[in-house]
All heavy atoms as an XYZ file, in Angstrom:
681
protein
N     116.473     80.070    112.506
C     115.801     80.912    113.466
C     114.299     80.878    113.268
O     113.643     81.897    113.213
C     116.297     82.340    113.301
C     116.972     82.877    114.523
S     117.163     84.646    114.386
C     118.761     84.784    115.082
N     113.758     79.713    113.118
C     112.322     79.613    112.892
C     111.561     79.924    114.176
O     111.857     79.385    115.226
C     111.975     78.221    112.403
O     110.597     78.131    112.195
N     110.589     80.776    114.064
C     109.767     81.107    115.216
C     108.290     81.126    114.868
O     107.460     81.377    115.710
C     110.169     82.472    115.798
C     109.953     83.594    114.836
N     110.884     83.935    113.906
C     108.913     84.428    114.645
C     110.429     84.945    113.184
N     109.236     85.254    113.608
N     107.984     80.884    113.635
C     106.600     80.950    113.194
C     105.921     79.615    113.460
O     105.748     78.800    112.582
C     106.549     81.286    111.704
C     107.168     82.616    111.320
C     107.197     82.773    109.818
C     106.409     83.762    111.954
N     105.550     79.387    114.711
C     104.926     78.110    115.038
C     103.491     78.280    115.497
O     102.610     77.608    114.997
C     105.728     77.390    116.132
O     105.869     78.264    117.251
C     107.098     76.987    115.629
N     103.246     79.189    116.399
C     101.901     79.315    116.958
C     100.899     79.852    115.941
O      99.724     79.528    115.998
C     101.915     80.209    118.195
O     102.333     81.509    117.847
N     101.351     80.656    115.002
C     100.410     81.255    114.057
C     100.608     80.749    112.637
O     100.102     81.346    111.703
C     100.556     82.774    114.083
O     101.832     83.139    113.611
N     101.326     79.638    112.478
C     101.541     79.116    111.129
C     100.234     78.869    110.392
O     100.140     79.144    109.200
C     102.375     77.841    111.157
C     103.851     78.119    111.070
O     104.280     79.248    110.918
N     104.633     77.074    111.170
N      99.238     78.337    111.062
C      97.965     78.056    110.402
C      97.349     79.341    109.852
O      96.825     79.350    108.724
C      97.007     77.370    111.358
N      97.424     80.414    110.616
C      96.892     81.692    110.142
C      97.688     82.213    108.945
O      97.115     82.725    107.983
C      96.928     82.735    111.257
C      95.979     82.413    112.397
O      95.015     81.649    112.166
O      96.204     82.916    113.509
N      99.006     82.075    109.017
C      99.845     82.549    107.918
C      99.617     81.718    106.656
O      99.542     82.265    105.551
C     101.322     82.517    108.322
C     101.719     83.477    109.441
C     103.176     83.254    109.839
C     101.491     84.921    109.028
N      99.484     80.419    106.819
C      99.219     79.549    105.671
C      97.862     79.899    105.061
O      97.712     79.937    103.830
C      99.294     78.061    106.069
C      98.764     77.159    104.968
C     100.735     77.686    106.406
N      96.881     80.188    105.892
C      95.568     80.595    105.382
C      95.688     81.877    104.568
O      95.055     82.013    103.505
C      94.582     80.784    106.535
N      96.507     82.809    105.035
C      96.734     84.051    104.274
C      97.364     83.749    102.931
O      96.977     84.316    101.901
C      97.670     84.995    105.037
C      97.019     85.820    106.099
C      98.094     86.698    106.755
N      97.520     87.558    107.739
C      97.553     88.898    107.680
N      98.152     89.497    106.694
N      97.006     89.604    108.626
N      98.355     82.866    102.933
C      99.044     82.507    101.687
C      98.063     81.862    100.709
O      98.092     82.149     99.505
C     100.250     81.589    101.970
C     100.814     81.004    100.683
C     101.332     82.351    102.733
N      97.185     81.019    101.211
C      96.197     80.383    100.343
C      95.239     81.415     99.750
O      94.858     81.323     98.572
C      95.440     79.307    101.104
C      96.298     78.080    101.354
C      95.544     76.996    102.085
C      96.465     75.795    102.284
N      95.788     74.670    102.904
N      94.860     82.407    100.560
C      94.006     83.475    100.024
C      94.754     84.261     98.946
O      94.174     84.612     97.903
C      93.536     84.401    101.141
C      92.412     83.805    101.979
C      91.749     84.833    102.877
N      92.654     85.451    103.837
C      92.969     84.944    105.018
N      92.469     83.781    105.396
N      93.776     85.578    105.836
N      96.027     84.522     99.186
C      96.838     85.242     98.193
C      96.933     84.417     96.912
O      96.824     84.957     95.805
C      98.233     85.569     98.762
C      98.109     86.622     99.868
C      99.171     86.059     97.659
C      99.369     86.816    100.706
N      97.136     83.108     97.052
C      97.190     82.237     95.875
C      95.881     82.322     95.090
O      95.893     82.359     93.840
C      97.481     80.805     96.291
N      94.778     82.367     95.796
C      93.487     82.518     95.134
C      93.377     83.847     94.403
O      92.839     83.920     93.288
N      93.900     84.891     95.024
C      93.880     86.203     94.377
C      94.755     86.216     93.126
O      94.380     86.802     92.111
C      94.349     87.278     95.356
C      93.355     87.568     96.453
C      93.907     88.573     97.447
O      94.967     88.371     98.025
N      93.173     89.655     97.644
N      95.906     85.577     93.194
C      96.792     85.509     92.025
C      96.101     84.713     90.913
O      96.173     85.086     89.740
C      98.158     84.890     92.392
C      98.985     84.607     91.153
C      98.911     85.820     93.337
N      95.399     83.652     91.291
C      94.626     82.908     90.306
C      93.573     83.780     89.645
O      93.321     83.670     88.437
N      92.959     84.649     90.417
C      91.959     85.562     89.864
C      92.598     86.523     88.871
O      91.989     86.851     87.839
C      91.259     86.330     90.981
N      93.820     86.957     89.143
C      94.534     87.825     88.200
C      94.753     87.067     86.892
O      94.503     87.594     85.800
C      95.881     88.313     88.780
C      96.698     89.033     87.718
C      95.652     89.221     89.981
N      95.214     85.829     87.006
C      95.457     85.024     85.803
C      94.167     84.836     84.997
O      94.152     85.027     83.776
C      96.028     83.665     86.199
C      96.313     82.775     85.005
C      96.868     81.426     85.386
O      96.943     81.106     86.592
O      97.226     80.678     84.465
N      93.091     84.476     85.680
C      91.815     84.289     84.989
C      91.355     85.587     84.328
O      90.828     85.580     83.214
C      90.748     83.771     85.949
C      90.965     82.329     86.368
C      89.804     81.782     87.186
N      89.550     82.524     88.414
C      90.198     82.336     89.560
N      91.175     81.451     89.641
N      89.880     83.039     90.640
N      91.583     86.685     85.013
C      91.180     87.983     84.489
C      91.963     88.320     83.214
O      91.403     88.835     82.249
C      91.402     89.054     85.557
O      90.972     90.306     85.107
N      93.245     87.998     83.234
C      94.070     88.275     82.059
C      93.688     87.412     80.863
O      93.771     87.851     79.715
C      95.550     88.068     82.393
C      96.178     89.104     83.320
C      97.552     88.648     83.791
C      96.266     90.456     82.616
N      93.280     86.199     81.131
C      92.957     85.291     80.025
C      91.503     85.415     79.563
O      91.150     84.891     78.515
C      93.241     83.828     80.413
O      92.473     83.482     81.566
C      94.718     83.608     80.688
N      90.683     86.113     80.312
C      89.273     86.223     79.944
C      88.926     87.558     79.306
O      87.752     87.824     79.044
C      88.392     86.004     81.172
O      88.527     87.092     82.075
N      89.913     88.384     79.090
C      89.647     89.646     78.415
C      89.096     90.734     79.312
O      88.409     91.637     78.838
N      89.396     90.687     80.580
C      88.948     91.750     81.488
C      89.619     93.068     81.122
O      90.667     93.096     80.459
C      89.304     91.390     82.930
O      88.622     90.246     83.343
N      89.028     94.129     81.598
C      89.602     95.446     81.309
C      90.879     95.665     82.121
O      91.111     94.996     83.136
C      88.605     96.572     81.663
O      88.420     96.592     83.084
C      87.273     96.377     80.951
N      91.676     96.600     81.667
C      92.902     96.950     82.392
C      92.580     97.360     83.824
O      93.295     96.992     84.760
C      93.637     98.089     81.688
S      94.299     97.652     80.091
N      91.527     98.110     83.991
C      91.143     98.581     85.321
C      90.821     97.413     86.243
O      91.249     97.397     87.400
C      89.932     99.533     85.227
O      90.275    100.611     84.369
C      89.543    100.068     86.586
N      90.097     96.440     85.738
C      89.764     95.273     86.554
C      91.029     94.517     86.970
O      91.172     94.121     88.134
C      88.817     94.346     85.786
C      87.440     94.934     85.581
C      86.594     94.162     84.574
O      87.152     93.472     83.693
O      85.360     94.266     84.683
N      91.939     94.335     86.027
C      93.192     93.634     86.322
C      94.008     94.429     87.335
O      94.553     93.862     88.291
C      94.003     93.366     85.037
C      95.358     92.762     85.365
C      93.234     92.462     84.083
N      94.082     95.722     87.154
C      94.849     96.566     88.081
C      94.285     96.478     89.497
O      95.050     96.417     90.471
C      94.858     98.018     87.600
C      95.754     98.300     86.399
C      95.486     99.711     85.857
C      97.219     98.141     86.771
N      92.988     96.462     89.628
C      92.374     96.339     90.959
C      92.736     95.004     91.601
O      93.040     94.942     92.803
C      90.858     96.497     90.881
C      90.399     97.919     90.782
N      90.421     98.790     91.842
C      89.934     98.626     89.729
C      89.976     99.967     91.458
N      89.677     99.900     90.171
N      92.722     93.943     90.805
C      93.084     92.625     91.338
C      94.549     92.583     91.759
O      94.890     92.053     92.821
C      92.798     91.536     90.295
C      91.328     91.264     90.004
C      91.194     90.331     88.801
C      90.633     90.685     91.221
N      95.417     93.152     90.932
C      96.847     93.168     91.262
C      97.094     94.010     92.509
O      97.892     93.638     93.381
C      97.687     93.676     90.062
C      99.137     93.902     90.460
C      97.596     92.686     88.903
N      96.399     95.125     92.627
C      96.539     95.958     93.824
C      96.093     95.199     95.071
O      96.722     95.315     96.135
C      95.734     97.245     93.667
N      95.053     94.395     94.945
C      94.588     93.597     96.080
C      95.634     92.560     96.469
O      95.879     92.328     97.659
C      93.261     92.922     95.742
N      96.272     91.941     95.469
C      97.331     90.966     95.752
C      98.487     91.652     96.470
O      98.997     91.141     97.474
C      97.830     90.288     94.455
C      99.092     89.476     94.713
C      96.747     89.415     93.854
N      98.866     92.798     95.974
C      99.973     93.528     96.598
C      99.645     93.867     98.051
O     100.477     93.710     98.949
C     100.272     94.802     95.816
C     101.447     95.556     96.350
C     101.753     96.749     95.501
N     102.931     97.427     96.017
C     103.411     98.543     95.540
N     102.840     99.115     94.502
N     104.466     99.100     96.072
N      98.436     94.324     98.293
C      98.029     94.642     99.658
C      98.056     93.408    100.551
O      98.496     93.467    101.704
N      97.614     92.279    100.024
C      97.607     91.044    100.806
C      99.028     90.580    101.116
O      99.314     90.150    102.233
C      96.837     89.959    100.055
N      99.911     90.676    100.150
C     101.312     90.288    100.375
C     101.955     91.239    101.385
O     102.688     90.797    102.283
C     102.105     90.254     99.049
C     103.591     90.097     99.304
C     101.598     89.118     98.170
N     101.671     92.515    101.275
C     102.207     93.466    102.250
C     101.699     93.157    103.657
O     102.454     93.248    104.628
C     101.850     94.897    101.859
C     102.692     95.415    100.717
O     103.743     94.870    100.399
N     102.211     96.467    100.067
N     100.432     92.786    103.776
C      99.889     92.421    105.077
C     100.569     91.186    105.646
O     100.875     91.123    106.843
N     100.837     90.209    104.804
C     101.556     89.009    105.226
C     102.959     89.364    105.684
O     103.413     88.923    106.742
C     101.606     87.998    104.078
C     102.406     86.725    104.314
C     101.776     85.869    105.400
C     102.527     85.941    103.007
N     103.631     90.189    104.910
C     104.979     90.624    105.270
C     104.973     91.369    106.601
O     105.823     91.117    107.474
C     105.561     91.510    104.170
C     106.987     92.011    104.366
C     107.972     90.840    104.351
C     107.350     93.005    103.284
N     104.012     92.242    106.794
C     103.903     92.990    108.056
C     103.763     92.049    109.247
O     104.393     92.245    110.287
C     102.714     93.950    108.026
C     102.910     95.134    107.099
O     104.046     95.341    106.619
O     101.909     95.835    106.841
N     102.920     91.036    109.089
C     102.692     90.086    110.175
C     103.970     89.315    110.512
O     104.317     89.147    111.679
C     101.578     89.111    109.785
C     101.181     88.177    110.885
C     100.523     88.870    112.061
O      99.869     89.915    111.876
O     100.662     88.364    113.193
N     104.673     88.867    109.493
C     105.901     88.109    109.731
C     106.988     89.006    110.316
O     107.728     88.587    111.210
C     106.356     87.394    108.444
C     105.308     86.356    108.040
C     107.712     86.730    108.647
C     105.537     85.727    106.682
N     107.079     90.243    109.859
C     108.044     91.187    110.429
C     107.739     91.413    111.911
O     108.654     91.402    112.746
C     108.035     92.526    109.657
C     108.748     92.352    108.312
C     108.689     93.637    110.473
C     108.642     93.561    107.401
N     106.480     91.606    112.236
C     106.108     91.832    113.638
C     106.488     90.629    114.499
O     107.040     90.789    115.598
C     104.609     92.114    113.754
N     106.231     89.434    114.000
C     106.599     88.238    114.754
C     108.110     88.110    114.896
O     108.614     87.702    115.940
C     105.994     87.002    114.100
C     104.482     86.953    114.260
C     103.888     85.632    113.829
O     104.587     84.606    113.873
O     102.704     85.632    113.464
N     108.830     88.465    113.838
C     110.294     88.411    113.905
C     110.814     89.388    114.956
O     111.685     89.038    115.761
C     110.907     88.727    112.535
C     112.394     88.696    112.544
N     113.099     87.524    112.362
C     113.319     89.664    112.729
C     114.398     87.787    112.432
N     114.551     89.086    112.650
N     110.283     90.598    114.951
C     110.703     91.594    115.942
C     110.452     91.109    117.363
O     111.317     91.240    118.235
C     109.977     92.918    115.717
C     110.509     93.792    114.596
C     109.553     94.950    114.340
C     111.888     94.301    114.929
N     109.273     90.550    117.586
C     108.945     90.071    118.921
C     109.851     88.911    119.346
O     110.297     88.853    120.491
C     107.482     89.635    118.977
C     106.517     90.792    118.894
C     105.070     90.343    118.757
O     104.777     89.152    118.974
O     104.236     91.194    118.422
N     110.126     87.997    118.431
C     110.879     86.789    118.785
C     112.386     86.978    118.784
O     113.093     86.348    119.570
C     110.517     85.654    117.820
N     112.889     87.861    117.907
C     114.331     87.914    117.703
C     114.984     89.265    117.979
O     116.199     89.398    117.814
C     114.668     87.483    116.274
C     114.202     86.100    115.967
N     114.753     84.978    116.537
C     113.207     85.653    115.168
C     114.148     83.909    116.093
N     113.188     84.286    115.265
N     114.198     90.249    118.376
C     114.784     91.561    118.668
C     114.353     92.073    120.037
O     115.180     92.526    120.819
C     114.435     92.592    117.559
C     115.026     93.953    117.885
C     114.917     92.109    116.189
N     113.068     91.988    120.351
C     112.586     92.622    121.584
C     112.263     91.654    122.719
O     111.961     92.109    123.820
C     111.343     93.464    121.281
O     110.274     92.641    120.870
N     112.338     90.367    122.465
C     111.970     89.393    123.512
C     112.931     89.475    124.682
O     114.142     89.554    124.519
C     111.978     87.976    122.933
C     111.540     86.910    123.919
C     111.373     85.553    123.254
N     112.469     85.183    122.394
C     113.500     84.430    122.774
N     113.576     83.974    123.992
N     114.460     84.136    121.915
N     112.391     89.466    125.871
C     113.218     89.470    127.083
C     114.092     88.213    127.104
O     113.663     87.147    126.684
C     112.333     89.512    128.322
N     115.302     88.382    127.584
C     116.205     87.255    127.726
C     117.147     87.031    126.563
O     118.034     86.180    126.644
N     116.965     87.769    125.485
C     117.886     87.635    124.358
C     119.226     88.281    124.698
O     119.279     89.299    125.390
C     117.326     88.309    123.103
C     116.103     87.686    122.456
C     115.608     88.575    121.319
C     116.414     86.294    121.934
N     120.282     87.698    124.191
C     121.599     88.308    124.376
C     121.735     89.468    123.395
O     120.979     89.576    122.420
C     122.720     87.292    124.107
O     122.694     86.932    122.710
C     122.596     86.060    124.985
N     122.715     90.309    123.636
C     122.973     91.406    122.699
C     123.281     90.863    121.312
O     122.845     91.425    120.301
C     124.137     92.267    123.193
C     123.762     93.119    124.393
O     122.553     93.291    124.655
O     124.688     93.618    125.061
N     124.002     89.761    121.247
C     124.347     89.162    119.949
C     123.093     88.651    119.230
O     122.940     88.848    118.020
C     125.338     88.018    120.135
C     125.769     87.385    118.825
C     126.777     86.265    119.004
O     127.231     86.015    120.135
O     127.097     85.629    117.994
N     122.195     88.016    119.978
C     120.950     87.523    119.377
C     120.097     88.681    118.858
O     119.523     88.605    117.768
C     120.161     86.695    120.388
C     120.782     85.343    120.683
C     120.139     84.633    121.856
O     119.719     85.310    122.828
O     120.071     83.402    121.791
N     120.029     89.766    119.636
C     119.280     90.948    119.192
C     119.911     91.535    117.932
O     119.206     91.886    116.980
C     119.245     92.016    120.283
C     118.367     91.691    121.439
C     118.373     92.850    122.459
N     117.938     92.391    123.753
C     116.694     92.111    124.071
N     115.748     92.236    123.175
N     116.378     91.693    125.280
N     121.230     91.632    117.924
C     121.941     92.157    116.765
C     121.679     91.304    115.537
O     121.374     91.813    114.456
C     123.443     92.236    117.056
C     124.237     92.717    115.885
N     124.821     91.849    114.997
C     124.529     93.967    115.450
C     125.444     92.546    114.063
N     125.274     93.831    114.322
N     121.777     89.993    115.697
C     121.544     89.083    114.568
C     120.111     89.198    114.057
O     119.885     89.240    112.838
C     121.835     87.639    114.977
C     123.306     87.370    115.214
O     124.153     88.218    114.836
O     123.621     86.307    115.793
N     119.158     89.264    114.968
C     117.761     89.403    114.568
C     117.511     90.697    113.818
O     116.793     90.723    112.820
N     118.114     91.772    114.296
C     117.963     93.071    113.633
C     118.622     93.058    112.263
O     118.066     93.590    111.285
C     118.557     94.174    114.499
N     119.784     92.447    112.153
C     120.485     92.366    110.865
C     119.691     91.558    109.849
O     119.612     91.916    108.678
C     121.877     91.759    111.052
C     122.877     92.707    111.688
C     123.172     93.915    110.823
O     123.358     93.758    109.594
O     123.201     95.034    111.380
N     119.094     90.456    110.295
C     118.269     89.644    109.397
C     117.085     90.452    108.879
O     116.770     90.427    107.684
C     117.760     88.396    110.125
C     118.827     87.387    110.422
C     118.348     86.279    111.340
O     117.267     86.392    111.943
O     119.087     85.291    111.451
N     116.452     91.173    109.764
C     115.304     91.979    109.372
C     115.717     93.101    108.426
O     115.043     93.366    107.428
C     114.611     92.549    110.609
C     113.345     93.346    110.348
C     112.334     92.517    109.569
C     112.758     93.808    111.660
N     116.825     93.731    108.716
C     117.321     94.796    107.853
C     117.610     94.275    106.447
O     117.293     94.934    105.448
C     118.575     95.428    108.462
C     119.140     96.654    107.766
C     118.091     97.745    107.624
C     120.353     97.155    108.512
N     118.181     93.095    106.337
C     118.467     92.503    105.035
C     117.172     92.274    104.237
O     117.112     92.543    103.031
C     119.223     91.192    105.201
N     116.127     91.818    104.916
C     114.855     91.587    104.257
C     114.248     92.914    103.795
O     113.751     93.041    102.672
C     113.872     90.839    105.178
C     112.471     90.835    104.616
C     114.363     89.429    105.424
N     114.280     93.912    104.668
C     113.708     95.219    104.314
C     114.449     95.823    103.138
O     113.842     96.367    102.212
C     113.714     96.161    105.533
C     112.703     95.650    106.567
C     113.410     97.599    105.128
C     112.786     96.343    107.906
N     115.763     95.710    103.131
C     116.544     96.237    101.996
C     116.189     95.516    100.704
O     116.047     96.134     99.650
C     118.030     96.123    102.285
C     118.505     97.155    103.269
C     119.990     97.063    103.500
N     120.424     98.140    104.369
C     121.419     98.060    105.204
N     122.127     96.938    105.322
N     121.748     99.090    105.961
N     116.053     94.202    100.782
C     115.704     93.440     99.585
C     114.305     93.817     99.095
O     114.056     93.963     97.898
C     115.762     91.948     99.874
C     115.244     91.107     98.743
C     115.438     89.656     98.998
N     116.284     89.197     97.920
C     116.997     88.114     97.918
N     117.007     87.340     98.968
N     117.694     87.761     96.880
N     113.366     93.981    100.017
C     111.984     94.304     99.660
C     111.884     95.697     99.032
O     111.077     95.906     98.126
C     111.103     94.223    100.900
C     109.662     94.531    100.609
C     108.851     93.596     99.963
C     109.101     95.750    100.962
C     107.519     93.873     99.685
C     107.772     96.034    100.687
C     107.002     95.090    100.052
O     105.691     95.378     99.769
N     112.691     96.618     99.501
C     112.557     97.998     99.026
C     113.247     98.247     97.687
O     113.153     99.351     97.163
C     113.094     98.966    100.091
O     114.480     98.780    100.264
N     113.894     97.258     97.142
C     114.549     97.447     95.823
C     113.534     97.512     94.718
O     112.491     97.002     94.739
C     115.512     96.291     95.547
C     116.775     96.425     96.334
C     117.746     95.356     95.915
C     119.051     95.545     96.681
N     120.060     94.623     96.259
């Protein structure tokens, strides 16, 4: 059920920024930064990942739950897939 085509470049750019942020966390840990500095970096990574997740969830909802022309079964399947992801994320 791939639907991430028109904005893949934007999503990949987000992932690359997140990778850079994770690298900054690693560098911070190995360079003797303070706990506070590391915590701020980790919080930024978490926020960036949450933003990425939000964007993909919104696209999934538009493509697989609310798009006109979907059958009831397609809407149900799209909603079930999203629910499974949300349950996994909230653990």
